[in-house]
N, C-alpha and C positions, 0 to 999 in steps of 0.2 A: 504495499499499499504506500502511494507517495505521501512523503512528510509535507503538511501543509505549514510553511513557515511564519504565514502571516499569524495563525492560530497557536503556534509556538511563542512567537514574540507578545502576543496578546496574553497567554498563560504567564509568560516570564513577567510582564508587566505586573500582571494580578498578584504574582508570588511575592513581588517588593511590597504592593499597597497591604498585603495582607501579613506582611512581616514573617514571611515563611522562607527560613533562610534554607533548609534541607531541599526544598520545593525548588528554589531558584537555583541550586546547586545541580539537582536532578535535570531541571529542565536546559540549562546551559550545557551539561555534558550531551544532551541529547542533540543538540543543534550541533556541539562541536561533531559529534558521530555522524550527523548527515551532510557534515561540510557546508553547512548553510554560512553566509557570510558573517564573521564575528563581529565586525565594526558595526553592521545591520542590526546584529541582535542586540548590541548596547544601546544604538540610537534608538531603537522602536520598541524595546523591550525593558532592561532595566531603566535607561534615563526617561522614559516616557513613566515607568512605574513611579518613579521618584518626583516627575511633575505632579502626578495625580495626588503623591503622598504631600506635597509642598502645598498644592490647592486644599487638602482638608486641613492641612496646619493653619491656613490664611482664613479659614471658614470655623475656624476653632472646634472640627471635629476630632481631627487629633491634635497633641501636644507634643510637647520636647521628647518625652518617653518614647511614644510609639514613633517618632520620626528617626530617632536614634534606630529604632529596631528595624524600620523601612532601610534604611542605612545599610546596615548589617546584612539583610538581603541582598542588597545591591552589591556589596563589596565581596560578597561570598560567590555570586553571580559572575563577577568581574574577574573574579580571582581564577575561575575556570575559564574565560574568554579571552581574557588580555592576551596571554601567548600565541594566539591564533590568528589574532589581526595583524593584516598586513600593512605595515607603516606606507604612508603613501608619499614618504619626501622623495622630491625631485631636486637634484642640485641642492642649492645652498639652503640651510634651515632657516626661516623667517622665527623672529624672537618675541616673544610674550612676557610680559612681564604681570604675574596677577596677584591678588591677593583679595582679603576682606579689609574694608575701610575701617579706622579708628573709632573703638567704640562699640562694634559689631563682632561676638566671638562664634557665631555661626559660620561653618567652613563646610558643609556636604554638598551645597551647590556649587560653591568654586571648586572643590574637589573634583567634582564630577566632570566641570567644564576643561581644567585641566587635562584630566584623563582622554577627554575627545579631542583637545588639541594635541596632545603628545601622539595619540594614534593617527592624528591626520597630517603627522609631519612637521610640527612647529615643534622648536624648541621652548621651555617653558620653564620660566625662573618664578617660583611660587613662594611669596612672601611670608605666606601664612595669615594670621588675622589677625584685627586690632592692630592694624598698620596706619602709621601717620602718614597724610599726604605727602608731605616733603620726601619721605622713604621711597616712596614710588616713583617720584621724578628722579631721584638720585640713582637708582638702582637702574632705572630706563637709561639715563645717561651711561652709566657703567658699563652696560653690555650692548649699548648700542641697540635698542628693542626696537624694533617694526610697532608694536601696539603695548598698550597699558591697559589692562582689563581690570576693573574695580566691580566687588559686588558688596552688597550687604542687604540683610533680610529685615532691617531695621530703620522705620522713618526718622527717629531720630539722628541717625548718622548718614542721611543722605547728604547733607552739604558738605562734608567730606571730601564727597566726589568733585561737587563743585570747586573745592579748594585746590584739590591737584589741576585741574585746567587753569585754574587762575595763576597757579605756580608759574606752570608750563608758559602761559602768556607773559606774566610778568618778565620770566627769563628770556622772552622772544625765541622759545623753542618749540613752540605749540606745532609748527608745519613738519618737525622731527618724528612726529609718534602720532599714531591713530589711537584716539581714546575711547573703549568702549564699556558701557555698563550694563548691571543686570543684578536680578533680587526679587523678591515678594514687592516690594512697595515700588520699584523703577517702572517707568513707563517711556514711550518714546518722546512724548512731549516733554517729559522732566530732562530725557538726553539734549533735545533741542534748546531748552532753557539753558542748560548750563554750559553748553558749547561742545558737548561730548560728539563723537563721530559715529557714534552708532549705539542701539540697544538692542539685546537678545533677551528674549523671552525664556530660552531656556539652553542645556549645554548644546546640542545640534545646533540650533539656531547662532549660537557663538562661534563655531565654526566654519558655518556658511557666512555669517557675517565679515570674519577675519578674512577669509577667501576673497570676499567681494571688497572689501576695504583695500588688500595688497593686489587686487587683481590678479589671483592665483587661479588657473582655471582648473577644472575637474572636481 
């Protein structure tokens, strides 16, 4: 009987939402055995499930403990799949400095974006969480980054993203970097307002946005 990959992706997404680590591992192993594209499974299964969990968190149906259990299931599946992802690196790797803005210690979403960027051939410098705006700018200059990716899940820390853009403008180096933003309370209109180059709603979007901004085909 042929394997329905879309059905497997849906079940994998459900396993994350249902906080079912064992099921996430089993389905990921099934995907590998069926030689289904592992990157697609991460994007349409694990990432999709984490996005759904994030929405439940925003709607206050899930809270931090549930979100952490969802992420455990996601990471369990990822552990199985990541060794089977073909990195799409063509030529010189483009560089991304990523982190969660100062005042916010939630990093599940940021971690997923990092993984998706790495598997798409980007070189990622992960600053971690609760990072001051100036640190993003300093690191981007140090490594000659192409993109600065900023994340937050909290409305109270959103202005830190604006501060990064302000520092770049004050130092007259804004044109050297593309700034992208994302996270629960962030929107395209907020990105426009602060002068960021783009907004991504989820990890897969962040990869597509990064490719588009740097005019990378594929």
